[in-house]
N, C-alpha and C positions, 0 to 999 in steps of 0.2 A: 460755698462759692469756690472753694479750692478744688473741688472734684472736677467741675467742667474744665477748669484751666489745665489740670493735670491730664485730663482726657484729650484735650486739644493738643497739648505738648506731645503726648504719646503718638497721636495721629500724625503730627508733623514728622516725628522721628521715623515712623513707619513708612511715610511717603518718601522721605529722603533715602531710607534703606532700600526701598523698592526701586527708586531711580538709579541708585548706585549699582544694584544688582542687574538692572536692565542694561546700563552702560557697560558693565563688566561682561555680560553675555554677548553684547554686540561686538565688543573688542575681541572676545574669544572667537566668535564666528568669522570676523574679518581676518584674524590670524590664520584660522583653519583654511579659509578660502585662498589666502596668500600662499600657504604651504601646499595646498592642492595644485595651485597654478605652477609652482616650482617643481612639483613632483613629476618624475619620469618613471613610467612603468615598463612600457614595451619599446624595445630598440629594434629597428628594421635590420634585416640581414643585408650584407653587401654582396657584390657579385660573386664572391667566393663562398657565400653562405655563412659568413661569420657575423655575429652580432657584436659590434664594437662599441664600447663606451669610451669616447675620447677623453672625458674627464678622468676616468679611471686609469687610462694609459698614461696620461700626464702625471698623475700621482705615482704610478708605478715607477716611471723614469726618475721623477724628482726625489722620491724617498728611498729608492733602492740603495744608493751609496751609503746613506746614513744607517739604514738597517743592517747592511753587511758589515759596517764598522762596529756598531753597538750590539746588534743581535744577529750575528751571522747564522746562516742556515744552509742545509743541503736538502734538496728535493730528490726523492727516490721514486721512480715509476710514474712521474707526472705526465710523461709523453704518451701514456696509455689513453689519456683523455682526448677524445676527438671532438669533431663538430657535432652540433645537435644538442638536444636537451639532456641534462644530467642533474642529479641531486647529490651534492657533496654532503656527506655526513662526517662531522669533524669533532674530536674532543677539544676542550677549551681550557686554556690556562691564563692567557693574558690578552690584552688588546692587540698585541703584535700578531696574534694568530690569524687575524683578518688578512694581513699583508702576506704571510706565508702562503696561504691558499691563493691569493690574488696573483702571485707570480707563477702559478702553474699553467696559465694560458694567457693569450692576448685578447681573448674574448671577454665580454662583459660578464659579471657575476652579480646576481641579486642576493644580497645577504638578508636573512631573516633576523630581525633585531627587535628589541623591546620597543613598543610603540612610543615610549617617552623619548627615545633617542632621536626620532624623527622630528620632535618638537624642541630639541635643545638649540640654543642660540647659534653656534657655529657648526658643530659637527652635524647637527640636524639638517642644515642647508646642503652640505655635501652628501649626506645620506639620501636625501630626497632626489638630488640630481643624479645620483648613482643608481637609482631604482631600488633602494632598500625597501623591504616589505615589513611594515610594522605588525607586531603580534602582541596580544595580551598575554600576560603570564599564565592566566588560568585556561588558556586555549579556547576561550569562548568567542573569539573574534571570527565570525563567518567571512568577513570581508578579506581577511588575511588568506584564508583558504582559497577564495575565489581568485585573488591576485596571483597566488602561486600557480594555480591551474592555468590562468591566462598566460603567464610567463612561459611555462613549460610547453603549452600548445603553440606558442610563438617560436619554439625551437631554442629557447635560451636556458641558462643554467642558474640553479639556486644553491646557496650554501646554508646549511642548517647546523647549529651547534645544539644537539639534543640534550646536553646537560642543562641548558637554560641559563647558566651563569658561569663565571670563571671558577675553576676548581682551585681553591687556595689551600686545600687540606692535604691532598695526597698526590704523589707523582706516580703511584702504582695502581691506584684504584680510581676509576671514573666516578663521577657523581651519578646518581640514578638518572637514566635516560627518560625524558618526557616522551610520551607517545605523540605520533603525528607524522614523523618522517617516513616511516614504513607505509602508513596508510596513504599518504600523498603519492608515494612511488607506485603503489598498487592501483590506486584510483586512476592515475594518469598513464600507467604502464611505462614508467620512466626508469631507466637504469640508475642505480645508486653507485657513486664513487666513494668507497670508504677511505677516509683519510685519518691518519693517526700521528700526533706529535709524540715522538718516542721519549722525549725528555722535556722538562719544564724550561722555557726560554729564560736565560739569564744573561746578564751583561758579559760580552766578550766570550761567551761559550757557544759553540755550534749547536743549533737545534736541528735534529734529524726529523724530516717530515716524509712519511711513507704514504704513497697513493696505491691502493689496491686495484685489482682488475674490476671492471664494471660488474656490478652485482644486480641481477634481476630476480625479483620475487614473483616469478611467473606462476608458481604453484598456487598463488592466491588470486590470480587475475580472474575477473568475471564472476567472483563469488561475493556473497554477503557474509562478511567475517563476524564471528562471535568475538566478544571481548578477549577470550582466551587466545584465539588465533591472532588477533591484532597484537596482543602482548608478546606472543611467540615471534612474530615478524620483527618487532622492535628488538627483542632479545637476540635475534639472529644478526642484526646490524651491530649491536654491542659486542657480541662474541667475535664478529669479523674484525673489529678494531683491535680487540685484545690479541687475536691470533696474528694480525699483521705486526703488531708491536713485538710480540714474543718471538716471531720468526726473524724479524730484523735484528733483535738483540742477540739471538742465538748465532746467527750468521756472522755478526760483527765480532762476537766473542771468539768464534772459531777462527776467524781471519786473524785476529790478534794473536791467538795461540799459535797459529801456523807461522806467523812472522817471528815470534819468539823462538820457535823450534828451528827455523832456518838460520837465525842468527847464531844459535848455539852450535849448529853444524858447521857454519862458516868459521866460527871461532875455534872449534876443535880441529878443523882441517888446517887452519893457519898455524896452530900450535904444533901439529904433526909435521908440517913441512918446514917449520922454522929450524935453522941450523943449531 
């Protein structure tokens, strides 16, 4: 007699578990629909041909004073970025890196972010409103690629951090670059803006951010690339970031040395002319 009762009890538990799972699935679907309704992807161009995100401009103005107090920065070469589609390729240290790049233009920027960020309670809302594009870590999300292509064809800009996560280990060596940025640039024939943070952002220390000349991978256009060629294209982007940083550091060191030399000369002249 105990066996039928046990079986009935197990059946009731299974039905309850199924109902709970069904409710949870409906809740998830409802949440996804809500997020999709809040999501902005394409922003129309104004009369000047600029794609403006008003929410992003509001945040730029609101947070700029705080950032300059706590994480001051200097942008070098950012005026080279004009209107039209570009892919920013940037190394990544902290969450503040997003704001450094955002101050390079008054146009909107679509940041490629982890898909989980778009579903976070507060930051996810702003990310969706700002047209962030969610990407799976393993790069298997076809929808992300299609969204990126749509944005670039609309004449807008995308920001990619090819390291995939914040570099917490070294200020000298980048984390291994994930593939994808070069292929996207080649597939859409879009120029790449190489951007390098020359030092790790720290409280009250100036961060120098260098923007390179637009870089086109035109030698790969219209071809079906082998894995080796795709890897070489990504390596070219990585090498460009290293070169930008090294050139900036060398020029800065030379400038400092020149100032020291001029001070020595002035001091020597003062000593010679002194009575």
